[in-house]
C-alpha positions in Angstrom: 92.6 124.1 50.6 88.8 123.0 51.9 87.9 123.1 55.3 87.5 119.2 54.8 90.7 118.7 53.9 92.1 120.2 56.9 90.1 117.9 58.9 91.8 115.2 56.8 95.2 116.5 58.0 94.6 116.9 61.4 92.8 113.0 62.3 96.3 111.7 60.4 98.5 110.4 62.3 101.9 112.2 62.8 104.5 110.2 61.6 107.2 108.7 63.5 110.9 109.4 63.0 113.7 107.7 63.7 115.6 110.6 65.5 112.2 111.5 67.5 112.7 107.8 68.7 116.5 108.0 69.6 115.5 110.7 71.9 113.2 109.3 73.7 115.3 106.0 73.8 118.3 108.3 75.0 115.4 110.5 78.2 114.1 106.6 79.5 117.9 105.6 79.2 118.9 108.1 81.1 115.7 108.0 83.8 117.0 104.2 84.4 120.8 104.7 84.9 119.3 107.6 87.8 118.0 105.2 89.7 119.7 102.3 89.2 123.0 104.7 90.6 121.0 105.4 94.0 120.4 101.5 94.1 123.9 101.5 94.0 124.0 104.3 96.2 121.9 102.1 99.0 123.8 99.2 99.0 127.1 101.1 99.9 125.7 102.5 102.8 124.6 99.2 104.3 128.2 97.6 103.4 129.8 100.7 104.9 127.5 99.9 108.1 128.6 96.7 108.0 132.5 97.0 108.4 131.9 99.6 110.8 129.2 97.2 112.9 131.7 94.2 112.8 134.7 97.1 113.4 133.4 98.2 116.3 131.6 95.4 118.2 134.8 93.3 118.2 137.0 96.1 119.0 136.7 95.2 123.0 134.9 92.2 125.2 133.2 95.2 126.4 131.2 96.3 123.6 128.0 95.1 123.5 125.9 92.9 121.5 123.8 95.5 120.7 125.5 97.3 118.5 125.0 94.2 115.8 121.2 94.1 116.5 121.4 98.2 115.8 123.3 97.0 112.6 120.6 94.7 111.4 118.2 97.6 112.0 120.0 100.0 110.1 120.3 97.3 106.6 117.3 96.2 107.0 115.7 100.1 106.9 118.1 100.6 104.0 116.6 97.6 102.0 112.7 98.7 102.9 114.5 102.2 101.0 116.3 100.5 98.7 113.5 98.8 97.5 111.1 101.5 96.9 113.9 103.2 94.7 114.1 99.8 93.0 110.2 100.2 92.3 110.6 103.4 90.5 113.6 101.7 88.7 111.8 98.8 87.0 109.5 101.4 86.2 112.0 103.4 84.2 113.9 100.3 82.8 110.7 98.7 81.6 110.4 101.2 79.2 113.6 101.2 78.0 113.0 97.3 77.4 109.8 97.4 75.6 111.8 100.0 73.4 114.8 98.0 73.1 112.4 94.9 72.3 109.2 96.8 70.2 112.1 99.1 68.4 115.5 98.7 67.9 115.3 95.2 68.0 112.9 94.6 64.8 115.1 97.0 63.6 118.4 95.6 63.5 116.6 92.3 62.3 115.1 93.8 59.5 111.6 93.1 60.5 108.2 95.6 61.3 108.1 96.9 64.7 106.3 94.7 67.5 102.7 96.9 68.3 102.3 95.2 71.0 105.2 96.3 72.8 105.0 100.1 71.9 101.3 99.9 72.3 102.0 98.8 76.3 104.8 101.8 75.6 102.1 103.7 75.1 100.0 102.9 77.9 102.9 102.9 80.4 103.7 106.4 79.0 100.1 107.9 79.2 98.9 106.5 82.8 102.8 106.1 84.3 101.7 103.0 87.3 104.7 100.8 89.2 104.4 97.5 88.0 106.6 95.6 90.6 104.9 95.3 94.1 107.3 96.1 97.5 107.3 92.0 98.3 109.1 91.6 94.5 111.5 94.4 94.5 112.9 93.2 98.2 113.1 89.5 97.1 115.1 91.0 93.9 116.7 92.8 96.2 118.0 90.3 99.1 118.8 87.7 96.6 121.4 90.6 94.1 122.6 92.5 97.4 121.5 91.9 100.9 121.3 88.9 102.0 124.7 88.5 102.4 124.8 91.5 104.1 122.1 90.1 106.5 124.0 86.6 107.1 127.2 88.6 108.0 125.2 89.8 110.6 123.4 87.4 111.8 126.3 85.1 112.1 128.8 88.1 114.0 125.7 88.8 116.1 126.2 84.8 117.1 129.3 84.4 118.0 129.5 88.4 120.0 126.9 86.9 122.5 128.7 83.4 122.5 131.7 83.9 122.9 131.4 87.1 125.3 133.0 87.4 128.2 132.7 83.7 128.0 131.3 81.1 126.6 127.6 79.9 127.8 126.9 77.3 130.4 123.5 76.0 128.5 121.3 77.3 126.2 118.9 78.9 128.8 122.3 81.3 129.6 122.6 82.1 126.1 119.2 83.2 125.6 119.6 84.9 128.6 122.6 87.3 127.1 120.8 88.1 124.7 118.3 90.4 126.3 118.8 94.5 125.5 117.6 97.1 128.2 114.0 95.7 129.5 113.4 93.6 126.7 113.7 90.4 127.9 116.5 88.0 125.7 114.0 85.7 124.1 111.7 88.2 122.4 115.1 89.5 120.8 115.7 85.6 119.7 112.4 85.7 118.6 112.6 89.0 116.6 115.6 87.2 115.3 114.1 84.5 114.3 111.4 85.6 112.5 113.8 88.3 110.3 116.0 85.0 109.3 112.7 83.1 108.4 111.5 85.8 106.3 114.6 87.0 104.6 115.5 83.3 104.0 111.7 82.6 102.3 111.6 85.4 100.2 115.5 84.5 98.9 114.5 81.3 98.2 111.3 82.7 96.4 113.1 85.5 94.5 114.7 82.0 92.2 112.1 81.0 91.5 109.4 83.8 91.2 109.6 85.6 87.2 112.3 88.0 87.1 111.6 92.0 86.7 111.6 93.1 83.1 114.5 94.8 83.0 116.4 92.3 84.4 118.9 90.4 83.0 118.6 86.8 82.0 120.1 84.1 80.7 117.2 81.7 79.8 114.1 83.1 78.1 111.9 85.3 80.0 109.3 83.2 81.9 112.5 80.3 83.2 114.0 80.2 86.0 117.1 78.8 86.5 116.4 75.7 89.2 117.9 76.6 92.6 120.2 73.9 93.3 122.1 74.6 89.7 122.0 78.0 90.1 124.5 77.4 93.1 127.1 75.4 91.1 126.5 76.7 88.1 125.6 80.2 88.8 126.5 81.7 85.2 125.5 80.0 82.8 124.7 81.1 79.3 122.5 78.7 76.9 123.9 79.5 73.4 121.5 80.7 71.2 120.5 78.5 68.4 121.0 80.7 65.1 118.1 79.8 62.7 118.4 77.8 59.4 117.3 78.9 56.4 114.7 79.0 54.4 114.8 75.9 52.4 118.0 74.5 54.3 117.5 70.8 55.6 118.2 70.3 59.1 121.2 67.7 58.9 122.1 69.2 56.0 125.6 70.4 56.0 126.9 74.2 57.0 128.1 76.5 53.8 131.3 77.2 54.6 131.9 81.2 55.8 133.7 83.1 53.6 137.4 83.0 55.6 137.1 78.9 55.9 140.2 77.7 55.4 
């Protein structure tokens, strides 16, 4: 074999076998599943902390409302930790979705592979970068799990301050009860109000922003259900339209299935 033929063979692109793609898919799926398990672990920590705080805080009238503030601080810390983990989970889950969308789905449809999806996958594999911002990750996790947990803690803190040891005489008395050591009550109330407004904004915004690539969708990519519709029909599934065979008109009767009687 001549030197020119050697150079020609060196420049040829290697063949991509289905076995190699299957091994790549299994590896990326394992990474994604590992980070998904870590998300569940942090959520379990938050749920356990919430249950312990509520049980201890209402155990006796002498229990301080500081217990609920510590619980809120711990849940917010877990939220920040989980948002960081969710960004890494999104990194690996994006690769899984690109493999499914660009390789396996076209194979099942007996179509050519999607070069754009595979090119994007190659770029992410050669230069891995986190695509999801921290704010988007916090908003998504608030939507999925931490919004209801924070609501429960804030409501129980309000009832603890309001009802123990007796109902306040006026709003000023309620604010005065919210003090913690040398921190005055208005500062505690302002901090909780800021946390509530920020969490409510991020929770509401998560319904309108585009979902991360790896998130499951009930609608086509890039569209989100309206906020009011998601409350009364949260699990609505849009029926897929089957493509018509070539040469069949829109109003033509459907041919009978093999087992229709």
